[in-house]
KOLTI-158201 format. One record per residue (C-alpha): residue in three letters; residue number from 1; x, y, z. Coordinates in nm, 2 decimals. Example, Ala and Ser with C-alpha at 12.3 -4.5 7.8 and 13.67 -1.06 7.14 Angstrom:
('ALA'; 1; (1.23; -0.45; 0.78))
('SER'; 2; (1.37; -0.11; 0.71))
//
This chain:
('MET'; 1; (0.81; 0.66; -3.41))
('LYS'; 2; (0.46; 0.54; -3.32))
('HIS'; 3; (0.42; 0.40; -2.97))
('PRO'; 4; (0.16; 0.14; -2.90))
('ASN'; 5; (-0.13; 0.23; -2.67))
('THR'; 6; (-0.20; -0.12; -2.55))
('ILE'; 7; (-0.07; -0.27; -2.22))
('LEU'; 8; (-0.09; -0.64; -2.15))
('PHE'; 9; (-0.16; -0.69; -1.78))
('SER'; 10; (-0.08; -1.03; -1.64))
('VAL'; 11; (-0.15; -1.15; -1.29))
('LEU'; 12; (0.12; -1.35; -1.12))
('GLY'; 13; (-0.03; -1.31; -0.77))
('GLY'; 14; (-0.30; -1.10; -0.60))
('GLY'; 15; (-0.57; -1.16; -0.85))
('GLY'; 16; (-0.90; -1.28; -0.69))
('GLU'; 17; (-0.73; -1.28; -0.35))
('VAL'; 18; (-0.52; -1.09; -0.10))
('GLY'; 19; (-0.16; -1.21; -0.10))
('ALA'; 20; (0.16; -1.25; -0.32))
('ASN'; 21; (0.07; -0.94; -0.51))
('CYS'; 22; (0.26; -0.93; -0.84))
('PHE'; 23; (0.14; -0.79; -1.17))
('GLN'; 24; (0.33; -0.78; -1.50))
('LEU'; 25; (0.29; -0.50; -1.75))
('SER'; 26; (0.40; -0.58; -2.10))
('LEU'; 27; (0.44; -0.27; -2.32))
('ASN'; 28; (0.63; -0.24; -2.65))
('GLY'; 29; (0.83; -0.56; -2.58))
('HIS'; 30; (0.92; -0.45; -2.22))
('GLN'; 31; (0.80; -0.60; -1.89))
('ILE'; 32; (0.76; -0.41; -1.56))
('LEU'; 33; (0.65; -0.58; -1.24))
('LEU'; 34; (0.43; -0.40; -1.00))
('ASP'; 35; (0.50; -0.55; -0.65))
('CYS'; 36; (0.66; -0.89; -0.58))
('GLY'; 37; (0.51; -1.03; -0.26))
('THR'; 38; (0.46; -1.36; -0.08))
('HIS'; 39; (0.13; -1.51; 0.04))
('PRO'; 40; (0.08; -1.50; 0.42))
('LYS'; 41; (-0.15; -1.80; 0.42))
('LYS'; 42; (0.07; -2.04; 0.22))
('GLU'; 43; (0.40; -2.20; 0.27))
('GLY'; 44; (0.70; -2.30; 0.05))
('TYR'; 45; (0.69; -2.24; -0.32))
('ALA'; 46; (0.31; -2.20; -0.30))
('ALA'; 47; (0.36; -1.87; -0.12))
('LEU'; 48; (0.54; -1.72; -0.42))
('PRO'; 49; (0.38; -1.55; -0.72))
('ALA'; 50; (0.35; -1.76; -1.04))
('PHE'; 51; (0.70; -1.68; -1.16))
('SER'; 52; (0.67; -1.97; -1.40))
('LEU'; 53; (0.46; -1.74; -1.62))
('LEU'; 54; (0.77; -1.51; -1.67))
('GLN'; 55; (0.91; -1.60; -2.01))
('ARG'; 56; (1.22; -1.39; -1.95))
('SER'; 57; (1.37; -1.15; -1.69))
('PRO'; 58; (1.16; -0.85; -1.62))
('ASP'; 59; (1.31; -0.52; -1.72))
('ALA'; 60; (1.21; -0.34; -1.40))
('LEU'; 61; (1.03; -0.39; -1.06))
('ILE'; 62; (0.83; -0.12; -0.87))
('VAL'; 63; (0.75; -0.19; -0.51))
('THR'; 64; (0.47; 0.01; -0.34))
('HIS'; 65; (0.55; -0.06; 0.02))
('GLY'; 66; (0.72; -0.29; 0.27))
('HIS'; 67; (0.45; -0.54; 0.38))
('VAL'; 68; (0.57; -0.89; 0.27))
('ASP'; 69; (0.26; -0.96; 0.06))
('HIS'; 70; (0.39; -0.68; -0.16))
('CYS'; 71; (0.77; -0.73; -0.14))
('GLY'; 72; (0.84; -1.07; 0.02))
('SER'; 73; (0.94; -1.24; -0.30))
('THR'; 74; (1.19; -0.97; -0.42))
('PRO'; 75; (1.50; -1.17; -0.31))
('TYR'; 76; (1.37; -1.48; -0.48))
('LEU'; 77; (1.32; -1.28; -0.80))
('ALA'; 78; (1.68; -1.15; -0.76))
('ARG'; 79; (1.81; -1.50; -0.74))
('GLN'; 80; (1.62; -1.61; -1.05))
('PHE'; 81; (1.68; -1.29; -1.25))
('PRO'; 82; (1.98; -1.10; -1.11))
('GLY'; 83; (2.01; -0.73; -1.19))
('VAL'; 84; (1.65; -0.63; -1.23))
('LYS'; 85; (1.63; -0.26; -1.18))
('SER'; 86; (1.40; -0.20; -0.88))
('TYR'; 87; (1.23; 0.11; -0.75))
('ALA'; 88; (1.06; 0.21; -0.42))
('THR'; 89; (1.03; 0.51; -0.19))
('LEU'; 90; (1.33; 0.59; 0.03))
('PRO'; 91; (1.16; 0.47; 0.36))
('THR'; 92; (1.03; 0.15; 0.18))
('VAL'; 93; (1.39; 0.06; 0.08))
('ARG'; 94; (1.50; 0.07; 0.44))
('ILE'; 95; (1.19; -0.11; 0.56))
('MET'; 96; (1.23; -0.39; 0.30))
('ASP'; 97; (1.58; -0.45; 0.42))
('ARG'; 98; (1.46; -0.52; 0.78))
('MET'; 99; (1.15; -0.71; 0.67))
('LEU'; 100; (1.32; -0.94; 0.43))
('HIS'; 101; (1.61; -1.03; 0.65))
('ASN'; 102; (1.35; -1.11; 0.92))
('SER'; 103; (1.16; -1.33; 0.66))
('VAL'; 104; (1.48; -1.54; 0.62))
('ALA'; 105; (1.50; -1.60; 0.99))
('VAL'; 106; (1.13; -1.68; 1.01))
('MET'; 107; (1.15; -1.93; 0.72))
('GLU'; 108; (1.46; -2.10; 0.88))
('THR'; 109; (1.25; -2.14; 1.20))
('ILE'; 110; (0.95; -2.28; 1.02))
('ALA'; 111; (1.18; -2.52; 0.83))
('LYS'; 112; (1.29; -2.66; 1.17))
('GLU'; 113; (0.96; -2.65; 1.34))
('ARG'; 114; (0.73; -2.77; 1.06))
('GLY'; 115; (0.96; -2.95; 0.83))
('VAL'; 116; (0.89; -2.73; 0.53))
('ALA'; 117; (1.18; -2.86; 0.31))
('GLU'; 118; (1.15; -2.57; 0.06))
('TYR'; 119; (1.24; -2.31; 0.33))
('PRO'; 120; (1.41; -2.08; 0.33))
('LEU'; 121; (1.31; -1.97; -0.02))
('TYR'; 122; (1.61; -1.74; -0.02))
('GLU'; 123; (1.91; -1.66; 0.19))
('HIS'; 124; (2.04; -1.34; 0.36))
('ALA'; 125; (2.28; -1.30; 0.06))
('ASP'; 126; (1.98; -1.30; -0.18))
('VAL'; 127; (1.83; -1.01; 0.03))
('GLY'; 128; (2.16; -0.82; -0.01))
('THR'; 129; (2.15; -0.88; -0.39))
('ALA'; 130; (1.79; -0.76; -0.41))
('MET'; 131; (1.86; -0.45; -0.21))
('SER'; 132; (2.17; -0.36; -0.42))
('SER'; 133; (1.94; -0.32; -0.72))
('MET'; 134; (1.69; -0.10; -0.53))
('HIS'; 135; (1.67; 0.27; -0.62))
('GLY'; 136; (1.52; 0.49; -0.35))
('ILE'; 137; (1.29; 0.76; -0.50))
('ASP'; 138; (1.12; 1.04; -0.31))
('PHE'; 139; (0.75; 1.11; -0.33))
('ASP'; 140; (0.61; 1.34; -0.60))
('THR'; 141; (0.93; 1.33; -0.80))
('PRO'; 142; (0.89; 1.20; -1.16))
('PHE'; 143; (1.16; 0.95; -1.26))
('GLU'; 144; (1.24; 0.74; -1.56))
('VAL'; 145; (1.20; 0.37; -1.55))
('GLN'; 146; (1.51; 0.26; -1.74))
('LEU'; 147; (1.39; 0.06; -2.03))
('ASP'; 148; (1.60; 0.01; -2.34))
('GLY'; 149; (1.49; 0.28; -2.58))
('PHE'; 150; (1.13; 0.31; -2.46))
('PRO'; 151; (1.04; 0.60; -2.24))
('VAL'; 152; (0.83; 0.53; -1.92))
('GLU'; 153; (0.79; 0.80; -1.66))
('ALA'; 154; (0.69; 0.70; -1.31))
('GLN'; 155; (0.59; 0.89; -1.00))
('PHE'; 156; (0.53; 0.78; -0.64))
('LEU'; 157; (0.24; 0.94; -0.45))
('HIS'; 158; (0.17; 0.92; -0.08))
('ALA'; 159; (-0.08; 0.63; -0.02))
('GLY'; 160; (-0.13; 0.68; 0.35))
('HIS'; 161; (-0.12; 0.30; 0.43))
('VAL'; 162; (0.21; 0.27; 0.62))
('LEU'; 163; (0.54; 0.46; 0.63))
('GLY'; 164; (0.68; 0.48; 0.28))
('SER'; 165; (0.37; 0.34; 0.11))
('ALA'; 166; (0.30; 0.47; -0.24))
('SER'; 167; (0.06; 0.47; -0.52))
('VAL'; 168; (0.23; 0.47; -0.87))
('LEU'; 169; (0.16; 0.67; -1.18))
('LEU'; 170; (0.31; 0.54; -1.50))
('ARG'; 171; (0.31; 0.74; -1.82))
('THR'; 172; (0.42; 0.61; -2.16))
('PRO'; 173; (0.37; 0.79; -2.49))
('GLY'; 174; (0.06; 0.59; -2.56))
('HIS'; 175; (-0.09; 0.50; -2.22))
('SER'; 176; (-0.11; 0.62; -1.86))
('LEU'; 177; (-0.17; 0.39; -1.57))
('PHE'; 178; (-0.23; 0.45; -1.20))
('TYR'; 179; (-0.18; 0.17; -0.94))
('THR'; 180; (-0.32; 0.25; -0.60))
('GLY'; 181; (-0.12; -0.01; -0.41))
('ASP'; 182; (-0.27; -0.03; -0.06))
('ILE'; 183; (-0.43; 0.30; 0.01))
('CYS'; 184; (-0.58; 0.48; 0.31))
('GLU'; 185; (-0.78; 0.80; 0.29))
('ILE'; 186; (-0.80; 0.88; 0.67))
('ASP'; 187; (-0.55; 1.03; 0.90))
('GLN'; 188; (-0.43; 0.76; 1.14))
('GLU'; 189; (-0.24; 0.83; 1.47))
('LEU'; 190; (0.09; 0.88; 1.28))
('MET'; 191; (0.02; 0.85; 0.90))
('GLY'; 192; (-0.16; 1.11; 0.71))
('GLY'; 193; (-0.42; 1.00; 0.45))
('HIS'; 194; (-0.34; 0.96; 0.08))
('ARG'; 195; (-0.23; 1.26; -0.12))
('LEU'; 196; (-0.29; 1.21; -0.49))
('PHE'; 197; (-0.29; 1.53; -0.70))
('ASP'; 198; (-0.37; 1.89; -0.64))
('HIS'; 199; (-0.52; 1.90; -0.99))
('ASN'; 200; (-0.76; 1.69; -1.20))
('GLU'; 201; (-0.57; 1.40; -1.35))
('THR'; 202; (-0.73; 1.14; -1.58))
('VAL'; 203; (-0.57; 0.81; -1.67))
('ASP'; 204; (-0.63; 0.54; -1.92))
('THR'; 205; (-0.61; 0.25; -1.67))
('LEU'; 206; (-0.67; 0.24; -1.30))
('VAL'; 207; (-0.55; -0.07; -1.10))
('ILE'; 208; (-0.72; -0.04; -0.77))
('GLU'; 209; (-0.71; -0.24; -0.44))
('SER'; 210; (-1.05; -0.37; -0.32))
('THR'; 211; (-0.98; -0.49; 0.03))
('HIS'; 212; (-1.30; -0.35; 0.18))
('GLY'; 213; (-1.53; -0.38; -0.12))
('ALA'; 214; (-1.77; -0.61; 0.08))
('THR'; 215; (-1.76; -0.41; 0.40))
('GLU'; 216; (-2.05; -0.19; 0.50))
('GLU'; 217; (-1.90; 0.14; 0.62))
('SER'; 218; (-2.19; 0.20; 0.87))
('SER'; 219; (-2.06; -0.10; 1.07))
('VAL'; 220; (-1.72; 0.05; 1.14))
('LEU'; 221; (-1.66; 0.34; 1.38))
('PRO'; 222; (-1.44; 0.64; 1.29))
('TYR'; 223; (-1.07; 0.59; 1.39))
('ALA'; 224; (-1.08; 0.82; 1.69))
('ASP'; 225; (-1.40; 0.66; 1.83))
('GLU'; 226; (-1.26; 0.31; 1.79))
('ALA'; 227; (-0.94; 0.41; 1.97))
('LEU'; 228; (-1.14; 0.54; 2.26))
('ARG'; 229; (-1.35; 0.22; 2.27))
('LEU'; 230; (-1.03; 0.02; 2.28))
('GLY'; 231; (-0.90; 0.24; 2.56))
('GLU'; 232; (-1.21; 0.20; 2.77))
('ALA'; 233; (-1.21; -0.18; 2.72))
('MET'; 234; (-0.85; -0.19; 2.83))
('ALA'; 235; (-0.91; 0.03; 3.13))
('LYS'; 236; (-1.17; -0.21; 3.27))
('VAL'; 237; (-0.92; -0.50; 3.25))
('LEU'; 238; (-0.63; -0.31; 3.40))
('GLN'; 239; (-0.84; -0.17; 3.68))
('GLY'; 240; (-0.95; -0.53; 3.76))
('GLY'; 241; (-0.59; -0.64; 3.80))
('GLY'; 242; (-0.55; -0.80; 3.46))
('SER'; 243; (-0.32; -0.75; 3.17))
('VAL'; 244; (-0.40; -0.68; 2.81))
('LEU'; 245; (-0.24; -0.84; 2.50))
('VAL'; 246; (-0.27; -0.66; 2.16))
('PRO'; 247; (-0.15; -0.88; 1.87))
('CYS'; 248; (-0.01; -0.65; 1.60))
('PHE'; 249; (0.15; -0.66; 1.26))
('ALA'; 250; (0.51; -0.54; 1.29))
('LEU'; 251; (0.49; -0.27; 1.02))
('GLY'; 252; (0.24; 0.00; 1.06))
('ARG'; 253; (-0.01; -0.13; 1.31))
('MET'; 254; (0.23; -0.17; 1.60))
('GLN'; 255; (0.37; 0.18; 1.56))
('GLU'; 256; (0.02; 0.33; 1.53))
('VAL'; 257; (-0.12; 0.13; 1.83))
('LEU'; 258; (0.17; 0.21; 2.06))
('ASN'; 259; (0.12; 0.58; 2.01))
('VAL'; 260; (-0.26; 0.55; 2.04))
('LEU'; 261; (-0.20; 0.38; 2.38))
('ALA'; 262; (0.05; 0.64; 2.49))
('ARG'; 263; (-0.19; 0.92; 2.40))
('LEU'; 264; (-0.47; 0.75; 2.59))
('GLN'; 265; (-0.25; 0.73; 2.90))
('GLU'; 266; (-0.17; 1.10; 2.86))
('GLU'; 267; (-0.54; 1.17; 2.84))
('ARG'; 268; (-0.60; 0.95; 3.15))
('VAL'; 269; (-0.83; 0.71; 2.96))
('LEU'; 270; (-0.57; 0.44; 3.05))
('PRO'; 271; (-0.40; 0.41; 3.39))
('PRO'; 272; (-0.02; 0.46; 3.39))
('VAL'; 273; (0.07; 0.09; 3.36))
('PRO'; 274; (0.38; -0.03; 3.16))
('ILE'; 275; (0.34; -0.08; 2.79))
('TYR'; 276; (0.56; -0.34; 2.62))
('ALA'; 277; (0.65; -0.40; 2.26))
('SER'; 278; (0.81; -0.70; 2.09))
('GLY'; 279; (1.08; -0.77; 1.84))
('LEU'; 280; (1.06; -0.67; 1.47))
('GLY'; 281; (0.80; -0.40; 1.55))
('ARG'; 282; (1.07; -0.22; 1.76))
('ALA'; 283; (1.31; -0.23; 1.47))
('ILE'; 284; (1.05; -0.08; 1.24))
('TYR'; 285; (0.97; 0.18; 1.50))
('GLU'; 286; (1.33; 0.30; 1.47))
('LEU'; 287; (1.27; 0.36; 1.10))
('TYR'; 288; (0.95; 0.55; 1.18))
('ASP'; 289; (1.18; 0.78; 1.39))
('ARG'; 290; (1.44; 0.81; 1.12))
('PHE'; 291; (1.18; 0.90; 0.86))
('SER'; 292; (0.95; 1.09; 1.09))
('HIS'; 293; (0.93; 1.38; 0.84))
('TYR'; 294; (0.71; 1.14; 0.62))
('LEU'; 295; (0.45; 1.12; 0.90))
('ALA'; 296; (0.14; 1.34; 0.92))
('ALA'; 297; (0.20; 1.70; 1.01))
('GLY'; 298; (0.18; 1.73; 1.39))
('ALA'; 299; (0.21; 1.35; 1.45))
('ASN'; 300; (0.35; 1.29; 1.79))
('LEU'; 301; (0.59; 0.99; 1.76))
('ARG'; 302; (0.69; 0.90; 2.12))
('SER'; 303; (1.04; 0.78; 2.20))
('LEU'; 304; (1.08; 0.40; 2.16))
('GLU'; 305; (1.24; 0.40; 2.51))
('GLN'; 306; (0.89; 0.48; 2.65))
('PHE'; 307; (0.79; 0.12; 2.56))
('GLY'; 308; (0.96; -0.17; 2.74))
('ARG'; 309; (1.10; -0.49; 2.58))
('ILE'; 310; (0.89; -0.80; 2.63))
('GLY'; 311; (1.19; -1.04; 2.65))
('ASN'; 312; (1.20; -1.42; 2.58))
('VAL'; 313; (0.84; -1.52; 2.54))
('PHE'; 314; (0.94; -1.89; 2.51))
('ASP'; 315; (1.01; -1.87; 2.89))
('PRO'; 316; (0.66; -1.92; 3.05))
('ASP'; 317; (0.79; -1.80; 3.39))
('LEU'; 318; (0.89; -1.46; 3.23))
('VAL'; 319; (0.54; -1.43; 3.07))
('GLU'; 320; (0.38; -1.52; 3.40))
('THR'; 321; (0.58; -1.25; 3.58))
('LEU'; 322; (0.48; -0.99; 3.32))
('ILE'; 323; (0.11; -1.06; 3.34))
('GLY'; 324; (0.13; -1.10; 3.72))
('HIS'; 325; (0.09; -0.72; 3.73))
('PRO'; 326; (-0.14; -0.50; 3.51))
('CYS'; 327; (0.04; -0.41; 3.19))
('ILE'; 328; (-0.02; -0.38; 2.81))
('MET'; 329; (0.17; -0.60; 2.57))
('VAL'; 330; (0.18; -0.52; 2.20))
('ALA'; 331; (0.32; -0.82; 2.02))
('THR'; 332; (0.36; -0.98; 1.68))
('SER'; 333; (0.21; -1.15; 1.49))
('GLY'; 334; (-0.12; -0.97; 1.43))
('MET'; 335; (-0.30; -1.29; 1.33))
('MET'; 336; (-0.14; -1.48; 1.62))
('LEU'; 337; (0.03; -1.75; 1.42))
('GLU'; 338; (0.16; -2.04; 1.63))
('ASN'; 339; (0.50; -1.99; 1.81))
('THR'; 340; (0.50; -1.61; 1.76))
('PRO'; 341; (0.52; -1.38; 2.06))
('SER'; 342; (0.15; -1.30; 2.06))
('ALA'; 343; (0.06; -1.67; 2.06))
('LEU'; 344; (0.31; -1.76; 2.34))
('ILE'; 345; (0.18; -1.48; 2.56))
('ALA'; 346; (-0.18; -1.57; 2.49))
('GLN'; 347; (-0.11; -1.93; 2.58))
('GLN'; 348; (-0.05; -1.81; 2.94))
('MET'; 349; (-0.32; -1.55; 2.95))
('VAL'; 350; (-0.61; -1.77; 2.84))
('ARG'; 351; (-0.56; -1.99; 3.15))
('GLY'; 352; (-0.71; -1.71; 3.36))
('SER'; 353; (-1.03; -1.51; 3.34))
('HIS'; 354; (-0.93; -1.16; 3.43))
('HIS'; 355; (-0.71; -1.06; 3.13))
('GLY'; 356; (-0.80; -0.92; 2.79))
('ILE'; 357; (-0.69; -1.01; 2.44))
('PHE'; 358; (-0.78; -0.74; 2.19))
('PHE'; 359; (-0.71; -0.79; 1.82))
('VAL'; 360; (-0.68; -0.48; 1.61))
('GLY'; 361; (-0.64; -0.61; 1.25))
('TYR'; 362; (-0.74; -0.85; 0.99))
('LEU'; 363; (-0.78; -1.22; 1.09))
('ASP'; 364; (-0.78; -1.49; 0.83))
('HIS'; 365; (-1.03; -1.77; 0.91))
('GLU'; 366; (-0.76; -2.03; 0.92))
('THR'; 367; (-0.54; -1.86; 1.17))
('LEU'; 368; (-0.50; -1.92; 1.54))
('GLY'; 369; (-0.61; -1.57; 1.61))
('TYR'; 370; (-0.95; -1.61; 1.43))
('LYS'; 371; (-1.00; -1.94; 1.62))
('LEU'; 372; (-0.92; -1.78; 1.95))
('LEU'; 373; (-1.15; -1.49; 1.88))
('HIS'; 374; (-1.44; -1.73; 1.83))
('ALA'; 375; (-1.35; -1.98; 2.10))
('LYS'; 376; (-1.57; -2.05; 2.40))
('PRO'; 377; (-1.46; -2.13; 2.75))
('GLY'; 378; (-1.37; -2.50; 2.76))
('ASP'; 379; (-1.24; -2.51; 2.40))
('ARG'; 380; (-0.88; -2.61; 2.35))
('LEU'; 381; (-0.63; -2.46; 2.11))
('ARG'; 382; (-0.26; -2.52; 2.03))
('PHE'; 383; (-0.05; -2.21; 2.07))
('GLN'; 384; (0.29; -2.37; 2.04))
('LEU'; 385; (0.37; -2.64; 1.79))
('GLY'; 386; (0.48; -2.97; 1.94))
('PHE'; 387; (0.31; -2.88; 2.27))
('PRO'; 388; (-0.03; -2.99; 2.41))
('GLU'; 389; (-0.34; -2.78; 2.35))
('THR'; 390; (-0.44; -2.53; 2.61))
('GLU'; 391; (-0.79; -2.50; 2.76))
('ILE'; 392; (-0.95; -2.16; 2.71))
('LYS'; 393; (-1.09; -2.00; 3.03))
('LEU'; 394; (-1.06; -1.64; 2.92))
('GLU'; 395; (-1.38; -1.48; 2.78))
('ASN'; 396; (-1.27; -1.12; 2.72))
('ILE'; 397; (-1.14; -1.16; 2.37))
('LYS'; 398; (-1.25; -0.90; 2.12))
('ARG'; 399; (-1.16; -0.74; 1.79))
('PHE'; 400; (-1.14; -0.37; 1.72))
('HIS'; 401; (-1.13; -0.22; 1.37))
('PHE'; 402; (-0.83; -0.02; 1.28))
('SER'; 403; (-0.79; -0.05; 0.91))
('ALA'; 404; (-0.53; 0.12; 0.69))
('HIS'; 405; (-0.72; 0.04; 0.38))
('ALA'; 406; (-0.97; 0.27; 0.21))
('PRO'; 407; (-1.34; 0.20; 0.25))
('ARG'; 408; (-1.54; 0.15; -0.07))
('ALA'; 409; (-1.68; 0.50; -0.08))
('ALA'; 410; (-1.32; 0.64; -0.08))
('LEU'; 411; (-1.23; 0.40; -0.36))
('GLN'; 412; (-1.53; 0.52; -0.56))
('LYS'; 413; (-1.41; 0.88; -0.52))
('ILE'; 414; (-1.07; 0.77; -0.67))
('ILE'; 415; (-1.25; 0.61; -0.96))
('ASP'; 416; (-1.46; 0.92; -1.01))
('ARG'; 417; (-1.16; 1.14; -1.00))
('PHE'; 418; (-0.94; 0.96; -1.25))
('GLN'; 419; (-1.23; 0.87; -1.50))
('PRO'; 420; (-1.03; 0.57; -1.64))
('LYS'; 421; (-1.11; 0.39; -1.95))
('ASN'; 422; (-1.01; 0.06; -1.79))
('ILE'; 423; (-1.04; -0.05; -1.42))
('VAL'; 424; (-0.86; -0.35; -1.29))
('TYR'; 425; (-0.98; -0.47; -0.95))
('VAL'; 426; (-0.72; -0.65; -0.74))
('HIS'; 427; (-0.62; -0.72; -0.38))
('GLY'; 428; (-0.96; -0.84; -0.24))
('ASP'; 429; (-1.16; -1.14; -0.15))
('PRO'; 430; (-1.40; -1.26; -0.42))
('ASP'; 431; (-1.70; -1.09; -0.25))
('ALA'; 432; (-1.52; -0.76; -0.23))
('LEU'; 433; (-1.40; -0.78; -0.59))
('ASP'; 434; (-1.75; -0.87; -0.71))
('TRP'; 435; (-1.91; -0.58; -0.53))
('MET'; 436; (-1.66; -0.33; -0.66))
('GLN'; 437; (-1.70; -0.44; -1.02))
('MET'; 438; (-2.08; -0.43; -1.00))
('ASN'; 439; (-2.11; -0.10; -0.82))
('THR'; 440; (-1.82; 0.13; -0.91))
('CYS'; 441; (-1.71; 0.09; -1.27))
('ASN'; 442; (-1.92; 0.38; -1.40))
('GLY'; 443; (-1.93; 0.25; -1.75))
('SER'; 444; (-1.55; 0.19; -1.77))
('ARG'; 445; (-1.42; -0.14; -1.91))
('SER'; 446; (-1.37; -0.34; -1.59))
('PHE'; 447; (-1.17; -0.65; -1.51))
('VAL'; 448; (-1.12; -0.89; -1.22))
('PRO'; 449; (-0.84; -1.10; -1.36))
('ALA'; 450; (-0.74; -1.43; -1.19))
('ILE'; 451; (-0.39; -1.56; -1.14))
('GLY'; 452; (-0.24; -1.67; -1.47))
('GLN'; 453; (-0.48; -1.45; -1.67))
('THR'; 454; (-0.36; -1.18; -1.91))
('ILE'; 455; (-0.59; -0.89; -2.03))
('ALA'; 456; (-0.54; -0.63; -2.30))
('LEU'; 457; (-0.58; -0.27; -2.18))
('GLU'; 458; (-0.65; -0.02; -2.46))
('ALA'; 459; (-0.59; 0.35; -2.41))
//
């Protein structure tokens, strides 16, 4: 039987932007989805991929990791199309369960606070349905994606982004495709950099993330140097009697930062003040402990008990008590969305001038975190919905660069290694995608598809 060598690649989300990543592969009459996320900057149905483009139930779903922009729509898909066979790495399956149940709680809260009638997009029962269809697969272990009569072999490879994150290699009789997912080439405090192959491997199609396509690498310090710079900035605040807030994403960044700070205390860069951690990040930390054998060789994952609980941040007296003595608070959300722990803590801290608020991740221009980073003394911002704006007195608000995405030079090496016939650039802002396509395609057929667009990929 002759097998076709053409794959139709359709973008349901994550084309020309970062968010709601979801790509459909159509091959020999079968459909496979790569990722199924929600958009962190949108609300209601607008946060979903364009599921209206699906003409029927997908045959399979492959999820690369547990960040909600890659998995957050999985329960909605399960509600619309029950029984879709789904695959992820073993740690990612457990992380998804925590993240998705938390998403239900967050959507229920937003529905009350902001009146978003479409929330929640799915219920806890839908999360259970989605998770019941998940197959946990180990790294570097080829497995068959179960399609009716059409052989597709898949393999997860360590992507180095967060715990459980994977790149995906798909092989059919007529076409091979490699999807990087979110990928990181450097060793972080806990995660080792990506491990692809010990041998040369070529593919027909490479689908590659482009997050840092527009970022000049000379402007970013190496990880260890940036960690030291963060520690020294914190030490000045703490020695002056202030406290430090570090807004963090719950998966990946919080676990990494907590262990960076613990190491800096051990090395006496930081004084021995209490370090606190909030909410969902603690639950994910427990999974880092459970799957610690997936971390970098020699990674020193401290006990979670070393980090105190922040408590009820909606109680301003509690926050005032915490920041009344030098301490470090690592709290979600990383972009400081209103009404989250980091926003409620910041609301108290900005009233003084001796504290420090240090961001360690990406800040969208429309978020409270970005606005606070660029605020001047005397400006006013609203940290809690339904409450008055707060005057900003604090000046010591900085951003430090700890990225778990590969820089463009590392992405170029991946392209050079695979020598693909087709390159599909995804997961990037327009400037990043344009730079990548103009400077890295090496004569390959290159594509930057938009949401709703379908392209034909020939082997």
